[in-house]
N, C-alpha and C positions, 0 to 999 in steps of 0.2 A: 422831289427828293423826300425820303421818309423823315418823319419828325423823330425827336428823341423818344417820345412815348411809344411810337410804333416800333422803333428799334428795340426798346426794352421789352415790348410785348413779344416781338419775334424771338428775341434771345430767351425769354422765359419759356416760350413754346418749345424751342429747340432743347433747352435743358430738361424740360419735363418729358419730352419725347425720348431723350437719351436715358433719363432715369427710368422711364417705363421699360425701355429695352433692356437696360441693365437688370432691372427687377425681374423681368421675365426670364432672362438668362440665369439669374441666381436661383429663381424658383425651379427652373428646369433642371439645373445642376443639382439642387437640393433634392428634387424628386428622384433624379437618377441615382443619387447617393442613397436615398432612402430605399429605393427598389433593390439596389445592390446589397445593402445591409439586410434587408428582408430576405433576399435570395440566399445570402450566406447563412443567415440564421436558420432558414428552412433546411438548407443542405446539412448543417450541423445537427439540427434536430433529427433529420432523417438518418444521418450516420449514427447518432447516439441510439436512436430507436432500433436500427438494424443491429448495432452492437449488442444491445440488451436482448433482442430476440435471438441472436446467434449464441449468446452466452447461456440464455435460458434453454435453448435447444440442446446445446452441448451438455449442460448439466442434466437435462432430462435423459439424454442418451447415456451419460455416465451412470446415472441411477438405474436405468433399465439394464445396462450391462452388468452392474454390480449385483442387482437383484437376480439376474439370470445366472451369474456365476455362483452366487450364494445358493440358489436353488439346485444348480447342478452339483455343487459340492455336497449339499445335504443328501441329494439322491445317491451320489457316489458313496458317501459315508454309510448311508443306510444299506446300500447294496453290499458293501464290504463287510458290514456288521452281520448281515444275513448270511453271507458267504462263510464268515468265520464260525458262526454258530453251526452251520451245516457240517463244516469240516471238523469242528470239535466233536460233534456227535458221531461222525463217521470214525474218527480216530479212537474215540472212547469205545465204540463197538468193537473195533479191531483189537484194542488192548484187552478187552474182556475175553476175546477168543484166542489170545496168544497161548494159553496153556494147552489148547487143543493140538498145538504142534508136537507136544510130547507124546501124542498117541500115534504119530506117524511111524511106519515101519522102518524108515531110515533115520530115526531120531538120533541114533548113535553116531552116524556120520555127521549130522548137523551139529551135535555137541562137540565132536572132534574139530570141526571147522571153527566153532566159537572159541575153543581153547587156543587153537593155533593163531587165530587173529589176535587174541590177547597177548600171546607170547611175542608176536612180532612188535606189538606196541610197547611192551615192557622191556624187551631186549635184556633179559636177566638170565643168570645161569640156574637159579633155583626159584621156583614159583610154587605158591600154594594155591590150589584150586578150591574155591567154595561154590557149592551148587545147592539148588533146591532139592527137596527130598526125592522127587522123581528122578532128577538128573543124577543124583548121587548113586543111584543103583547101577548106572552105566560106568561109573568111575572105578572099575576093577583094576587090579594090578596089571593085568595084561593090556587093558585099554590104555592106561597111563604109560606103560612101558613102550608101547608102539609109538605113541606121540613123542616120548622122550628120545627114542632112537632116531626119529625123523627130524627132530629139532635140536638135539643135543642140549636139552634143558631138563634138569631133574625136577620132577613133579611130586607134590604131596597133596593129600586131600585135607582141607580145613573144615571148620565147622559149617553146619548147614545154614543156608540163607533164610532169613526170616521173611523177606519180601522178594518178589520177583521170581521169574522162571528162566533158567539158563545158568550162566556161570559168572563169577567175579574172581579176578586173579589178583593176588598180592605178591609183592617181592620186596626184598631189602627190609625185612622185618616190618612190613606194612607201609613203608615210606613210598613204595611204588604201588599203584592201584589202577586196575582197569575193569570197569563194569561192562560186561558184555551180555547182560540179561536181555531177553527179548524186549522188555519194556523200555530199557535204556536205549537199545538199538533203534526202536521205533521213534523215540524222542529225537535221536540224532538225525534220523532220516526224514523226520516230519516236515521240516521246512522245504526240503527238496521235493518231497512227494505232494505237497499241497496243490500246486498248479494242476498236475495230472489227476489228482484225486477229485478236484473240483470239476474238471471236465467230465469225469465219469459220473459224478453226482448230477450234473446238468444234462446227461445223456449224450455228450459229445465225446466220443472215444477217439476221434482223429487227432 
């Protein structure tokens, strides 16, 4: 039969063995927890790193797109500015040649059309016709009578134009006014003619 001392020794050994087992279990659990914490920390760090890279990449793409758009806008603005300069030069040259129209053999007919257009715009019974010195030579009594008979509008010749070639029509004591000089007509037509004029300047007549 074991003595008391032996029993105490056996109990002590059992307790120590149990304690060592519990310690190993705690250590293993702690190690597993530490590994899990380390893994989660690494995953979070990787996610944050990826988010930062994605944000940096997106920002770089945005800046590239912005720079490209700015460059394209500047190029387009420069192209439009060049186009406008060409068109302005072209229309300026045309404007300088407008008086040559008065040398045409059918200028009387052209002048009649200018006056009739003005009469349609004014829609008045009595109209005063003002013209440049060259055009005034065509405004004879017979010339005006023919237009009056065709339009039922009484016409009178006013003072000469100081600027422009063609006619300016006044009615209702000057309260109604229509400028149908070649220069003003060109100005009215200019916006409509610009696209076609630019194609001609660029050598594209289609």
